[in-house]
N, C-alpha and C positions, 0 to 999 in steps of 0.2 A: 862745793857742791854737796848737798845733803840728800839722803834718801829718807823720806818720812816713815815709810813702813815697808821694809823689804827684808828678806833673808840674806845672809851672807853666803854667796855661792863662790867657791873656789874651783878652778878647773885645772887638772893635769891633762895634757894632751898626749898624743901618740909618741912624743919624744920620750915619755916615760918608758915605753916598751923597748926603745933602743938602749936606754940606760940599763935596764935589767936584762938585756940580751936574750930576749925571747920573742917569738912571733905572736904569742897570746898575751894580751894586755892583762896585767894583774894590778888591781887597785889596792892601795894601802888600806889597812884596817880602818873602818869608819867612813870610807869613801864608797861610792857606787859607780858602776860602769854604765855608760850610755853611749852607744855607737863606739867611736874610737877615743873616748875621753873618760877620765875619772872625775867625779863631782863630789864635793864636800859641801854640806849644807849646815849652817849654823844660824842661830836666830838673834844674836845681839844687834840692835840698831846702832850703827856707827856712821861717822862721816866717811865719805868716799875714800879719802886718803888713808884713813886708819884701816878700813876694810881691805883696801888694796895691799897695805903693808902686811896685814895678817896672812893674806894669801901668799905673798912673796916669801914670807918666812917659812912657808911650807913647800916652796919651790913651784908654786902654782900662780895662776893669774885670776883676777876677779872677773867673774862672768859678766859680760855685757850681752844680754839676750838679743839676738838679731832675728830669730825666727820664733814662731809660736811653739814649736817643739822644744826649743831650748828653754823657753819661759815655763 
């Protein structure tokens, strides 16, 4: 599966807040918070599998936008 023109979005979910033992979500440097998740945006165009692997390397998952707000 290929994305012709999309940004790489990685998502860290609320599980991160449990790991860092706090009630307030703190996103890593270079990530931004939206609701209960941290998002990282990068713009290299890659095959789906490579983009997914890059997110996994950071302990995150590749975003699959399901709502307009996520997109």
